[in-house]
C-alpha positions in Angstrom: 43.5 12.4 23.9 41.0 12.2 20.9 39.3 9.4 22.6 38.7 11.1 25.7 37.3 14.4 23.9 35.1 12.1 21.8 33.6 10.5 25.0 33.0 13.6 26.6 31.0 15.1 23.6 29.0 11.7 23.3 28.4 12.0 27.2 27.0 15.5 26.8 25.0 14.5 23.9 23.4 11.7 25.6 22.7 13.8 28.6 21.2 16.5 26.6 18.7 14.0 24.8 17.9 12.6 28.0 16.9 15.8 29.4 15.1 16.9 26.2 13.0 13.3 26.7 12.2 14.0 30.5 10.9 17.6 29.3 8.7 16.0 26.7 7.5 13.6 29.1 7.0 16.0 31.9 4.7 18.1 29.4 2.6 15.1 28.6 3.7 14.9 24.8 3.2 11.9 23.0 6.3 10.6 21.6 4.7 8.5 18.9 5.6 9.4 15.3 2.9 9.0 12.8 3.6 8.4 8.9 1.3 9.5 6.3 1.6 6.7 3.7 0.4 6.0 0.0 -0.6 2.5 -0.5 -0.9 1.0 -4.1 -3.0 -1.9 -4.3 -2.6 -4.8 -6.6 -5.3 -3.4 -8.9 -3.2 0.0 -8.9 -5.8 1.5 -6.5 -4.7 4.1 -4.2 -5.4 4.9 -0.3 -3.9 6.8 2.2 -3.3 6.2 5.7 -1.8 7.5 8.8 0.3 5.0 10.8 2.4 4.6 13.8 5.9 3.4 13.3 5.0 -0.2 14.7 2.0 -0.2 12.2 4.4 1.0 9.2 6.9 -1.7 9.9 4.2 -4.6 9.9 2.6 -3.0 6.6 6.2 -3.1 5.1 6.8 -6.6 6.2 3.5 -7.9 4.8 4.1 -6.0 1.6 7.6 -7.6 1.3 6.5 -10.9 1.9 3.6 -10.3 -0.6 6.3 -9.3 -3.3 8.1 -12.3 -2.8 5.4 -14.5 -4.0 3.4 -12.3 -6.6 5.3 -13.8 -9.6 4.2 -17.2 -8.3 0.6 -16.1 -7.6 0.3 -14.6 -11.0 1.5 -17.8 -12.5 -0.9 -20.0 -10.6 -3.9 -17.3 -11.3 -3.1 -17.4 -14.8 -3.2 -21.1 -15.0 -6.6 -21.4 -13.2 -7.8 -18.6 -15.4 -7.2 -20.5 -18.6 -8.5 -23.8 -17.0 -12.1 -22.4 -16.8 -14.1 -22.7 -20.0 -15.6 -19.1 -19.9 -12.2 -17.5 -19.4 -10.3 -19.4 -21.8 -11.1 -17.3 -24.7 -10.1 -14.2 -22.7 -6.3 -13.6 -22.2 -5.3 -13.0 -18.3 -5.0 -9.5 -17.7 -1.3 -9.7 -16.3 -0.3 -6.1 -17.5 -3.1 -4.3 -15.2 -1.8 -6.2 -11.9 1.3 -4.7 -10.0 2.8 -5.8 -6.6 1.4 -3.8 -3.7 3.7 -0.8 -2.6 4.0 1.5 0.3 5.3 5.2 -0.1 5.7 7.6 2.9 4.7 10.9 2.2 5.4 12.7 5.6 5.8 12.2 9.0 4.2 13.9 12.1 4.6 14.2 15.9 0.9 14.0 16.6 -2.3 12.2 15.3 -4.1 15.7 14.5 -1.6 16.9 12.2 -1.5 13.3 10.5 -5.2 13.4 10.3 -5.1 16.8 8.5 -2.5 15.9 6.0 -4.4 12.6 5.4 -7.6 14.6 4.8 -5.9 16.8 2.0 -4.4 13.6 0.3 -7.8 11.9 0.4 -9.5 15.0 -0.9 -7.2 15.3 -3.7 -7.7 11.5 -4.4 -11.7 12.2 -4.5 -11.1 15.1 -6.8 -8.8 13.1 -9.3 -11.7 10.3 -9.0 -14.4 12.6 -9.8 -12.4 14.1 -13.0 -11.7 10.4 -14.1 -15.4 9.6 -13.8 -16.4 12.4 -15.9 -14.0 11.6 -18.6 -15.1 7.8 -18.4 -18.6 8.9 -18.7 -18.0 11.2 -21.5 -16.1 8.3 -23.3 -18.8 5.7 -22.7 -21.5 8.2 -24.0 -19.8 8.2 -27.1 -19.4 4.5 -27.6 -21.8 2.1 -29.3 -23.8 -0.4 -27.1 -21.5 -3.3 -28.6 -18.3 -1.4 -27.4 -19.9 -0.8 -23.8 -20.7 -4.4 -23.6 -17.2 -5.3 -24.2 -15.8 -2.6 -22.1 -18.1 -3.8 -19.3 -16.8 -7.5 -19.8 -13.4 -6.1 -19.6 -13.7 -4.8 -16.6 -15.6 -7.7 -15.0 -12.8 -9.8 -16.1 -10.4 -7.4 -14.4 -12.2 -7.4 -11.2 -12.3 -11.3 -11.3 -8.3 -11.4 -12.2 -7.6 -9.0 -9.4 -9.8 -11.2 -6.8 -8.1 -14.3 -8.0 -4.8 -13.1 -7.8 -5.1 -11.6 -4.2 -6.5 -14.8 -3.0 -3.5 -16.5 -4.4 -1.1 -14.2 -2.9 -2.7 -14.5 0.7 -2.6 -18.3 0.1 1.0 -18.3 -0.8 2.0 -15.9 1.9 0.3 -18.1 4.5 2.1 -21.0 3.1 5.4 -19.6 3.2 4.6 -18.2 6.8 3.8 -21.8 7.9 6.9 -23.1 6.3 9.1 -20.7 8.2 7.5 -21.5 11.5 8.3 -25.3 11.4 
């Protein structure tokens, strides 16, 4: 008796959901759901995007495959970094590098709403970057020329390290994808 009752309820719910889908299709609504996401890069930079469910799944899959190889990439990059004479005197900046991440900030039923949310987050990011640049310029103004040169060299080293690790991660992801396809 309970099974019959449960089957009847399930059938009614299915009919109601099919009717709702038919009404939405008749109204011409797009059933695509957009996710507004925050993406943090290897260099801890932040970007925001509005993605469909399919695009989000691809991005998550890519990030997971990168996370699997990031430690190996760090080791390979550090080894290459220390093998060059100009970088041998500087330590490899491991602490300033983190695996990429994606965080879902919200979902929207239409692209316009997702774009508006995306603009809000982008405006906040720009405001934070402008504030950080003000603080950084004030700090640089209070430094001596020698300290400024050291700071610039450190920034150049960080940029070179990020590029090197990014290159190593991409190579290892391609290598693992090729090994899986065999």
